[in-house]
C-alpha positions in Angstrom: 119.7 97.5 70.4 122.0 99.9 69.5 125.8 99.4 70.2 127.2 101.6 73.2 130.6 102.9 73.1 132.6 104.5 75.6 132.5 108.0 74.1 128.8 107.8 74.5 129.0 107.6 78.2 127.8 110.8 80.1 131.3 112.7 80.7 130.8 112.4 84.5 131.1 108.5 84.2 133.6 108.8 81.7 135.7 110.9 83.9 135.3 108.3 86.6 136.5 105.5 84.1 139.5 107.6 83.5 140.6 108.2 86.8 141.1 104.5 87.3 143.8 104.3 84.7 147.7 104.4 85.3 149.6 107.5 84.2 151.3 105.9 81.3 147.9 105.0 79.5 146.5 108.5 80.2 149.6 110.2 78.7 150.4 107.9 75.6 147.3 106.1 74.7 144.0 107.8 75.9 144.5 111.4 74.3 144.7 110.0 70.9 141.3 107.9 71.1 139.3 111.0 70.4 139.3 114.8 71.2 136.7 114.2 73.9 139.2 112.1 75.8 141.7 114.6 75.6 139.7 117.5 76.6 138.6 115.3 79.9 142.2 114.4 80.4 143.4 117.8 80.1 140.7 119.8 82.2 141.0 117.2 85.3 143.1 118.2 88.0 142.9 114.5 89.6 143.9 112.7 86.4 146.6 115.5 85.7 148.3 114.9 89.1 148.0 111.0 88.2 149.5 111.5 84.9 152.4 113.8 86.2 153.0 111.5 89.1 153.8 108.8 86.3 156.1 111.2 84.4 158.3 111.7 87.3 158.4 108.2 88.5 156.6 109.0 91.6 153.9 106.9 93.4 151.2 108.3 96.0 152.6 108.7 99.3 151.1 108.0 103.1 149.9 111.6 103.3 146.3 112.4 101.9 145.4 115.6 103.4 146.3 118.0 100.4 143.7 118.5 97.5 144.7 117.4 94.1 145.2 121.1 93.0 147.7 121.6 95.9 149.4 118.3 95.3 149.8 119.3 91.4 151.3 122.8 92.5 153.7 120.9 94.7 154.8 118.6 92.0 155.7 121.4 89.6 157.4 123.6 92.1 159.4 120.5 92.8 160.3 120.1 89.3 161.6 123.6 89.1 163.5 123.5 92.2 165.6 120.5 91.1 165.8 121.7 87.4 167.6 124.8 88.8 168.9 123.3 91.9 167.3 126.0 94.1 167.1 124.6 97.7 164.7 126.0 100.0 167.0 125.6 103.1 170.6 124.8 104.2 171.7 123.3 107.3 175.0 122.4 108.9 175.0 119.0 110.9 178.2 117.8 112.7 179.0 114.2 111.9 181.8 111.6 113.4 184.8 111.6 111.1 185.7 108.1 112.2 182.8 106.3 110.5 183.4 102.7 109.8 180.1 102.8 107.7 177.1 104.9 106.7 174.0 104.8 105.2 171.5 107.7 103.6 167.8 106.1 103.0 164.3 108.1 103.1 165.8 111.3 104.7 168.0 109.5 107.3 171.5 109.8 107.6 173.3 107.1 109.8 176.7 106.1 111.0 178.5 103.4 112.5 181.4 104.7 114.1 184.8 103.0 114.7 186.0 101.3 117.9 183.2 102.6 120.4 180.4 100.6 119.1 178.2 103.6 118.7 175.5 104.2 116.2 174.0 107.2 115.2 171.0 108.4 113.1 170.0 111.7 112.1 166.5 112.4 110.5 167.5 115.1 108.2 165.6 118.5 107.7 162.7 118.3 105.1 160.3 120.7 103.6 157.7 119.7 106.6 160.1 119.7 109.3 163.2 122.0 108.9 164.8 121.0 112.4 167.0 117.8 112.3 166.4 114.9 114.8 169.2 112.9 116.3 169.1 109.5 118.1 172.4 107.8 119.2 173.5 104.7 121.2 177.2 104.6 122.3 177.0 100.9 123.7 175.3 98.7 120.9 176.8 95.7 122.8 178.1 94.3 119.4 180.9 95.1 116.9 179.4 95.4 113.6 181.2 95.7 110.4 178.2 97.1 108.3 174.5 97.7 108.5 171.5 98.6 106.4 168.3 100.6 107.3 165.0 101.2 105.9 163.0 103.9 107.6 159.6 103.1 106.1 160.1 99.7 108.0 161.8 101.3 111.1 164.4 98.9 110.4 168.5 98.7 111.1 170.2 95.2 110.4 173.8 95.0 111.9 176.3 92.6 110.3 179.1 91.4 112.5 181.3 88.5 113.1 181.5 86.5 116.4 182.8 83.9 116.8 185.1 83.9 113.8 183.5 81.0 111.8 179.9 82.9 112.1 178.5 85.7 110.3 175.4 87.4 112.3 172.6 89.7 111.3 170.9 91.4 113.7 167.4 93.2 113.4 166.6 96.2 115.5 164.2 99.1 115.4 166.0 102.2 114.1 164.1 104.5 116.4 164.8 102.9 119.8 167.4 99.9 118.7 165.5 97.2 120.4 164.6 94.0 118.6 162.7 94.5 115.8 158.9 93.2 116.4 158.6 91.6 112.9 161.5 89.5 113.2 160.9 86.0 114.1 164.7 85.8 114.9 166.3 88.9 116.0 169.7 87.4 115.3 170.2 85.3 112.2 173.6 83.5 112.0 175.4 81.0 109.2 178.9 79.8 109.0 181.5 81.6 107.1 185.2 81.5 106.6 185.8 84.5 104.3 184.5 87.2 106.4 187.6 88.9 107.3 189.4 88.4 103.9 187.8 91.1 101.7 185.0 93.6 101.1 181.4 92.9 102.4 178.5 94.2 100.7 175.3 94.4 102.3 171.9 95.4 100.6 168.1 95.5 101.7 165.0 95.3 99.7 161.7 94.6 101.8 162.0 91.4 103.5 165.3 90.4 102.0 168.7 91.0 103.2 171.6 90.1 100.6 175.4 89.9 101.9 178.0 89.6 99.1 181.6 88.2 100.2 183.7 89.7 97.4 186.6 87.5 98.3 184.9 84.4 97.2 181.7 85.7 95.0 179.4 84.2 97.7 176.1 85.5 97.7 173.8 84.8 100.8 170.1 85.9 100.7 168.0 85.7 104.0 164.6 86.6 104.8 164.9 88.9 108.0 161.2 88.5 109.1 161.4 84.9 109.1 164.8 84.4 109.8 165.5 81.8 107.2 168.1 81.6 104.8 166.8 81.6 101.2 169.7 80.8 99.1 173.6 80.4 99.5 175.1 80.8 96.0 179.0 80.0 95.7 180.4 81.9 92.7 182.2 79.0 90.3 185.1 81.4 89.6 186.7 84.5 90.9 185.2 87.2 88.5 181.8 88.0 90.6 183.2 91.6 91.5 179.9 93.4 92.8 176.4 92.7 93.8 173.2 94.5 94.3 169.6 93.8 95.0 167.1 94.9 92.1 163.9 93.8 94.1 162.9 91.6 96.8 163.1 88.7 94.4 166.1 89.6 92.0 169.7 90.5 92.1 172.6 91.5 89.6 176.1 90.5 89.7 178.9 92.2 88.0 181.0 90.0 86.3 184.5 90.9 85.4 185.6 88.0 83.0 186.7 88.9 79.6 184.9 92.1 78.7 182.6 92.0 81.6 178.9 91.4 81.7 176.0 92.1 84.1 174.3 89.0 85.3 170.7 89.2 86.3 169.6 86.4 88.9 165.9 85.9 90.1 165.1 83.7 93.2 161.2 83.5 92.8 160.0 80.7 95.2 163.4 81.0 96.7 164.9 79.2 93.9 168.0 81.0 92.2 167.9 81.4 88.8 170.3 83.0 86.3 168.0 84.4 83.9 170.4 86.6 81.6 173.9 88.1 80.9 173.9 91.4 79.7 177.4 91.9 77.8 179.6 95.0 78.1 181.3 96.5 75.3 184.1 94.4 73.8 187.5 95.1 74.7 190.8 94.9 72.4 192.6 91.6 72.5 195.3 92.6 75.0 192.7 94.9 76.9 191.4 94.2 80.5 188.6 95.2 82.5 190.1 95.9 85.9 187.2 97.2 88.2 183.5 96.5 87.8 180.9 98.1 90.5 177.2 98.5 90.6 175.4 100.8 92.6 171.6 101.8 92.7 169.4 104.1 94.8 168.0 102.4 98.0 164.8 100.4 97.8 162.0 101.5 100.2 159.3 98.9 101.5 156.8 101.6 101.8 155.9 105.0 100.4 157.2 107.7 102.5 155.6 108.9 105.7 154.0 112.2 105.5 154.7 113.1 102.0 152.2 113.3 99.0 154.2 111.3 96.7 157.5 109.5 96.9 159.9 107.7 94.1 158.5 104.3 92.8 161.1 101.6 93.2 160.6 100.4 89.7 162.0 104.0 88.6 165.7 103.5 90.0 168.9 103.9 88.0 171.7 101.4 88.2 175.3 103.2 87.9 178.1 100.8 86.8 181.5 101.9 87.4 184.3 100.5 84.8 187.8 100.9 85.1 190.0 100.0 82.4 193.9 100.3 81.9 194.0 103.7 80.5 190.5 105.1 81.3 187.3 104.9 83.6 183.8 104.8 82.3 180.3 105.3 84.1 177.4 103.4 82.6 173.8 104.4 83.4 171.0 101.9 82.9 167.3 102.0 84.3 166.0 99.3 86.2 162.9 98.9 84.3 165.3 97.3 81.4 166.4 94.8 83.8 162.9 93.8 84.5 162.3 93.0 80.7 164.4 90.0 81.2 162.6 88.6 84.6 159.5 88.6 83.0 160.7 86.1 80.2 160.7 82.4 80.7 163.6 80.5 80.2 167.0 81.3 81.7 170.5 81.9 81.0 170.1 84.4 77.8 173.2 85.9 76.6 172.4 89.6 75.5 175.5 91.0 73.3 176.1 94.5 73.9 174.8 95.6 70.6 171.5 94.3 71.4 170.7 96.4 74.4 173.7 98.8 75.4 173.4 101.4 72.6 169.5 102.0 73.2 169.1 101.3 76.8 172.0 102.9 78.3 174.3 106.0 78.5 178.1 105.5 78.8 180.1 108.7 79.9 183.5 109.1 81.1 184.1 107.9 84.6 183.5 109.8 87.8 185.3 108.1 90.9 183.3 108.6 94.1 184.7 108.1 97.4 181.4 107.3 99.2 178.2 105.6 98.0 174.8 106.9 98.0 175.4 109.4 95.0 172.2 108.1 93.3 168.6 108.2 94.2 165.6 107.1 91.9 166.8 108.3 88.4 169.4 111.1 89.5 173.1 111.1 90.1 175.1 113.7 91.9 178.7 113.8 90.4 181.7 114.5 92.5 183.4 118.1 92.1 186.3 118.3 89.9 189.8 119.9 90.6 189.2 122.7 88.1 185.6 123.4 89.6 185.3 122.5 93.1 182.3 124.9 93.8 180.2 123.7 91.2 177.9 120.6 91.8 176.4 118.8 88.8 173.5 116.5 88.5 172.4 114.0 85.9 168.7 113.5 85.7 167.5 110.3 83.7 163.8 110.6 84.5 162.3 113.9 84.3 160.4 114.4 81.1 161.5 117.5 79.0 158.2 119.0 78.2 156.2 118.3 81.4 154.7 121.2 83.2 157.4 122.8 85.5 160.1 121.8 83.0 160.7 125.4 81.7 164.5 125.7 81.5 163.9 129.5 80.6 162.7 129.8 84.3 166.3 129.0 85.6 168.3 130.9 87.8 171.3 132.8 86.8 173.6 130.6 88.8 172.5 127.2 87.1 172.5 125.8 83.7 170.3 122.8 82.2 170.8 120.9 79.2 169.0 118.2 77.6 170.9 115.4 76.0 168.8 113.6 73.7 170.9 112.5 70.8 173.2 109.7 71.0 176.8 110.2 72.3 180.0 108.2 71.2 183.1 107.7 73.4 186.2 109.2 72.4 188.5 106.1 72.6 191.9 107.7 72.5 193.4 105.0 74.5 192.0 102.2 72.0 190.2 100.3 74.9 187.4 99.0 72.8 187.1 97.0 69.7 184.2 99.2 68.3 183.0 102.5 68.7 180.7 102.7 71.9 177.8 104.7 71.2 174.8 105.0 74.0 171.5 107.1 73.7 169.5 107.2 77.0 168.1 110.6 77.4 169.2 112.6 80.1 169.4 116.2 81.7 172.7 117.6 83.0 172.0 120.5 85.6 174.8 122.5 86.8 175.1 125.1 89.6 177.9 127.0 91.1 177.9 127.2 95.1 179.5 129.4 97.5 180.8 126.5 99.6 183.0 123.5 98.2 182.4 120.0 99.0 184.7 117.4 97.9 181.9 114.7 98.5 178.1 114.8 97.6 175.1 112.5 98.5 171.6 112.6 97.1 168.4 111.6 98.5 164.7 112.3 97.5 164.5 115.6 98.9 168.1 116.7 99.9 171.4 117.1 98.6 174.3 116.6 101.0 177.7 118.1 100.8 180.6 116.5 103.0 183.2 118.9 104.1 187.0 118.2 104.0 187.4 116.7 107.3 184.4 114.6 106.8 183.4 116.1 110.2 180.1 117.7 109.3 177.6 117.6 106.4 175.7 120.4 104.9 172.2 119.7 104.0 170.4 121.5 101.2 166.7 120.7 101.5 164.2 121.1 98.4 
């Protein structure tokens, strides 16, 4: 019996086989097999849509009403809009200037206001619905210090202290602020002595809420659905400066001792395990790292509702803000690089800077941000400078330079787009580092002049948000 190869299959069957593959295989491997495979891939709209979704780091959304042709067209139009910062609408929304805490996740801007125990959530304008919707509660019955949200789970979790030796996490629905039906224990409490002593960081990833008490370096991980405390980790020293969840089963600690390092932890099977320490560039003998904070875009438990596609949690960017005696820097690292260490066996691997930083990161001069949520997915919006208050600047570390819809020749006159694919070296006039710091993670720099100045910018999947000087209103630029 003669041997049968895939290329011998009827093209209709081969097409069905290829549609089952992921975008990475379709883009990098399959076209090089033979001309037939390449022609099938190039001529199939369904395959092209899968391929282009992967190229932009998207997953299929919760809306299946549009055809593949319509979805592919929308994806290309979206690329062009973000490359030129050509938003489709602009909406001004009043906000409370006395905000104690705020959040921006999946098109929802939420505020916790000072003194009056009130909470407001605004569903921002989108390409599908241009009218913002607001819900507000002026009497929560509690006095939260912070909160986190995930609109894909209809979840808001408030964190507060009462009595003085107890920390409480209360889970409610975002729409009605009633007890969340998936929370076995709507109120989760645990003893704490360092609540009022320093900053508190709260993060959310699917079923896990992480709390980091900066004064002691303590990390508490809890499952908000079961009401169980997963882990309570005490820092052995005072150099654990920042915390963020990488996934529902892993987190990163920014450690400031010496030249600094990024500690990657997993807690599979609810057992904390320090798997790796990524060292930062070595400072000179008398040099000191004075500040280290990590920040990533939000983690969403489900695809965005009503959209054909939404950003994958795996295609997020971590921004590390570093402050030394004479200069500030920002370090940009894709989350998928951290995943490499989580998939290895063993633990507590020390990774020198030269073994990871030059190839898998990009270091640029620092950009101080007064508010968080300046990063979403693989995009970062920079704060405006005093010299150019009417200029908005985006760094995009995810979009392929050569995909359809990424033609820089089509940009509008008021915007510019530059591809930075070559390594760059920090100009260290202050003599902070022992050696030259060279990094090479590719990115695009997109700049546009605006007719309105904003001192603060935030970014989400479909929106840029400019905050006014008095922080009493936001302008939502919708794509």
